[in-house]
N, C-alpha and C positions, 0 to 999 in steps of 0.2 A: 505494499500500501504506499503510493508516495504522499508523503505528508507535506502542506505547505506551511514554511517557516515565519512567514510574515502574519501571524494569526493572534490573538491575544491570549489564546491558552497553550500556546508552542511550548513544549517542554512538561508539560503537565500531564501525569500519569493517573490514570481513574481505573479503579476497578469497579466494575458494574454487575452487582448482585440483583439487579432490578428486573424484576417479572412482569408480564403483562402490558399496562402502559404506564403507571404514574413513576416508576423509577426508571425506566428505559427510556421515557421521553426527556427526563432532566439530562442522561446522560449523552442521549442524543444532540440535545443543543449543546453539551460541552465539546462532542466531538467535531461539531459544524462549526466551534470555534476555534477547532486546531488541537484540542487534548488527545493525547493518546488513551483511547479508551478498551479496555481489556475487560469484553463480556464473560463472565464466569458463571456456568450452568452447571448444575448437577449431570451426573453422566448421562442420565436420559433425557435432559432438557429442560428447559424453562417450561411454565404453563402454556405461553403462546406458542413455543416451538410444538407441543404436543397438539392445541388446540388447530394448528396448521394442517395436522395429518387427517384431521376430520373433514377438512374443505369446509364449503360453503361460506366463504370469505374470510375466512380466519388466518389464510398465509399474507396478504397483504398487510396486515397489521405488523407482523413479524419482521416482514422485509422492509417496512416502512422507517420502524422506530430503530431500527438497528444497523443500519448503513454508517459506513464509516467506522466499525468497531472493528477490533478482532476478538474471536471467539476461543475460549478455553473450557475444558471440562474440569470437575474438582469435588469429590465427595467429600464434603465438612462433616459426615458424620463418621469418618475414619481419623484415627489419629494421625496418621502420615499424612491425611488430606490436610487437617488444621496446621501440620509442622509445614507443609508447603506454601499454605495460606499466609501464615505468619511471615515465611520469607518475602512473598509478595508485598504485603501489607509494607514490610520494611523498606521498599522502594516506590511507595504509592504515595500520589500526594492526596487523593479524593478515595473515598470508599462510598458508594452508592448504594443502600437497600431497602427496600419496602415490603419485608417481611413482617409480619405479626408482632406486636411488641413481646420482648422475650426470647423470640427462637434463636438468635444468634446468640444471645447471652447463655440462654443453655447448653448451646454447642461449643461455648467457650471461645467465642470469636467477637464478644460484644464490644462495646465501646471501652469499657473500663480496661479490658485485656489489651486490646489494640492500640489505645493511647500509649500504654506502657511500651510496647513494641515501637511505636513510632509516634514520638509527640508531635510530631508536625502533621499527623494525618488530620484530613477533614472528615468526619463521618456524619455521614448525610442519610438521615433516616426518615422515610414516608409511611404514615400510617394512615388509617381512617379516622381515629379519634385522639391520637398523640401517645406519647408515652408515659402519662399520668393521667389521673383522674377516676371517676368511678366507671366510665364507658371504656376504659382503655383497652380490655380485652373482649370486646364487642367484634363479631367477625365483621368486616367492612369489605363491600365490592361497591364501584359505581352505582347501582341501583338501590345498595341499602344507604347508601351515603345521600343520595338524592332525596329518599323516602324522609331519612331523619332528621336532615337539615333544612327542610321545608321547602326544597324546590318543587317537588312534585305536588305538594298543596296547592300552587300558585299557577300549575301549569295544565291547560286544559280549558275547557268552556264552564262557564256559570253551572248549568245543569249535568254537566258529565262527571266521569270518576276522575281523580287525581291522576296526571301523566307523568311518565319520566321524560326528560328531555331527551330528544334524538340522540345527539352526540354525547359522548362520555365526559361530560365536563368538570366531573368531580377528579377524575383521574388525571387530566390534562391540566386544570387549575394547579393541583397538588403539584405535579411535575415543575411547573413552571415557578412556582413558588419554592421547590426545593432547588432547582436551578439559581435561585436569586439567593437563597441561603448560603449556599456554596460559594457563591464569588464574594458574598460580603463577608465571609470566613476566610477566604483566600486572600482579599486585602488586607484583614486584619492580621493574619499571618506575615504578610510582607514588612509588618512593623515589628509583631513580637515574636516571630519566629516560631510561635506555637499555634496548634490546630486547635479544633473544638467540635464536640458534637453539637449539629445542625437538625432541628426536625419541624417536619409539617404536618399536620393533620389536615385532611381532606374537607372534614366538615368545619373547619376554621376557614380554611382557603376560600370556601365558597359562600360563606356569609355575607360577605359584602355584597355579593351580586344581587342580593334581596333588598338593596336601598330603597327603590320605589315602592316595593311590596310593602316594606317596613313602614314607609311613609305613610301609606294608605291604613295600616292597622292603627297606629298612632294618632291618626286623625279621626278614626271610627272610636276612639276612645277605649281600644282594648277589645272592641267586638272583631270577631275573625271575618275578614273582608270575603267576598266570593271570588272564585277565579274569574279571569277576566279575558280568557281567550288571547287573541292578538292585540286587544288594547292596552293602552300606556297600564304598567304595572301598578302604579298608585292612583290609576284614573283622573290623571293632573293635566291631560293633554288632549287634545282633540282639532282637527283628525288624528289618529295614531291607531292605524289598521291596516288589516290586509283585505284588497278590494279586487273582486272579479273582474277579468278582462276577457275578449273574446278567446283567448286563446289559453287562459291559466290565471295567475294571479298577481297582483302589484302590492308593493309597500310604500305607504304614502304616511309620512309624519310631518306635522306642522309645530315647530317647538317655539317659534316667534310668530309675532302678528304679521311680519313680512312675508312669512311663508303661506301664511293664509290668504293674505293679499294677492301675492304672485299665483297662488293655486286659482283663486277667483278667476284671475286674469287667463290661465292656461287653458280654464274650462269654458272661458267666454259666458260668464256669469256674473255680470257687473251687477245684476239684480240684487246678488247677496250680500253687498256692500252693507247696506242698510236694513237688511234682515235682522230683526230684533233676537233671534234667535243665535245669531252667529256674529254679532259685531265684536267680541271679545272671545279669550280662551274660557275665560269661565262660563260664559253664556254656552258657548257650544260644548264644553263638559256639561253642563246643566242639560242639553239637549243633544246627548251623544248619539241615538237613533236617529233621529233628524241629519244631523251632521253626517253620518254615516251613510245613509240613504241618498243624500246630495251627492256626495264625492261617489257612490258606487253607481248612481244612475250615468255618471258620466265616464267613468272607466268601463263599465260592462258593455258599453258600444263601440269600444276601441281596442286593439292588439297591445300587448304588454310594449312592444317596441314602439308605438306611435304614444302610448301614455309615456313612456319615459323619455322619449324626445322632447315631448312638451314641458314636461316638468322640468328635466335638465335645463331647455333654455330659458325656463321663468324663474330658474333656481329654487326648486321645492325639493326638499329630500325626498327621495323614492327609489325604487329598485325593482325590478322585475323578480318574481319568485323563481328560482331556477332548480331544475332537479341536478342530481349529482354528475350526470353526464355532461351537463354543461359547465358544471363548476370545474371538473376534472379537462376541460378543454378550454378553460378562460384564457382568452390572448392576452389579457392585462398581466396576470400572475405567472402566464409563461413568458411574456416579454421581460418581465422582473427577475427571472429567474428562481423565483418561490417555487414553481410547478416545473419538473422537467422529465421529458422521454427518458426511460432507462431499461436495458436490455437487461433483466435479470436473468441468472443462469437457470433458475427454477420456474419462475413465472413468465418468462418472456418479456416482451415489449409492456412496461407498465409507465403511468406517472405517478412520481414519487415527489415529494416536498423537501425544501430546504429549509434553514431556519427563517424565521421572520424576523429575528434581531439583525439589524443590519448596522453594522460598522464601518463607517466609509473610509476607504484608503489601507484596507488589509485585504490578505489573499482570499481568494475564493475558495473553498473546500470543496472540491469534485466529488460527487456520488463515488462511493467504492460500495459493492455489493455486501450485503449482510453475511456473517460468516456463516457457515454450514456449522455442525455440531462438534465443536472441539476441533475446528480446522486448523486453528494456529496454537494448538498444544507444543509440537516439537519447537516452533520458532519462539514462543513467550518463555516456556519452562527454559530453554537453552538459554536465552538471552537474559533472562532475569535471576534465574537459580543455576546456570551451568548444567543443565542436565543435559545428557546425550540423548540421541533417539532409541536409543536401547533401553535407556533409562525410563524414558518416556512409556516404551512401548510395554515394559515389564509393570509399570506402576498402574497402565491401562488393565493389564490382564489381571491385577490383582485387585481391580474394582476401585482404586482411587482416584482413577482420572476417569 
């Protein structure tokens, strides 16, 4: 793997014990910033790799989140495996893990032990509910965190059941915050020379996303507000909704009065300017149904493209509701290099993302295929621990790798 040297994390060695989404996304961001990320998996592979064998959409996430990493296997349930891991930790700058709290401590490779081995190590732990507190040991997946964190309670229509948000927002917000925590700790280490334990709980990472909904809760003096569908979470802006078009749907939002004035011009509805129902945002919110009906009466007679061109011309925030195929082929993100066609050894030609974090003036890290299970055992154990190919083969036969 060719490594760019003019990158912010060039020379930083990361041991990635991450699994599924949260931990692997944090280390993916590090790899795309130039870090040398070593993905450490059990001999049979991490859960995402096992899912990929089932098919039905499980393979791409494994490929997507583990590009630009090298992969090794290691059985931490064996004493020899723990000894090898200690050797790797001695040469690492960062360790990323998102096991359940206490798992690595019980294996003898938790923070307190590894900090003694390498005082400069940044130990990054991602969990559902944190390393302390009464809910610490509750099992956590994106779905369960969405449920307990209140996200499902505000997602859906007023007369429907609570719904999960479509994407895995808890996992990825947790991963983003973990990356931020590691960067903060690396900066501190550059001054003190000492690493520290960094933790992120998914439940805490997603709480701020409820800002508008919490505003509505407080405004109703504690009465549980209804789900609002596609309307503003705090029912504080109008129009703010998704409206039917001839060929799908469009999202339109008016944040300031100029947006509403511009929308009236786009719709050619000057008669609405002095309509007492719509003269201010407060009035439009008080007449939500009428506001939405006026807008949808206009959108329903036009295509998404026609609506977007008119709203863009008149400076009204809007966007067509696109399907995933449209997003994957988005010309804008491809032009910026965020999305890129890549010939993966297993999946063939696929679209893969880069990092959304843009640091201007540094080298771009080109995509390198995600590693096969244990693909770099000889390379990493040879370089880091001076093991020969025969040593590695023997350890594999003994179930250590």
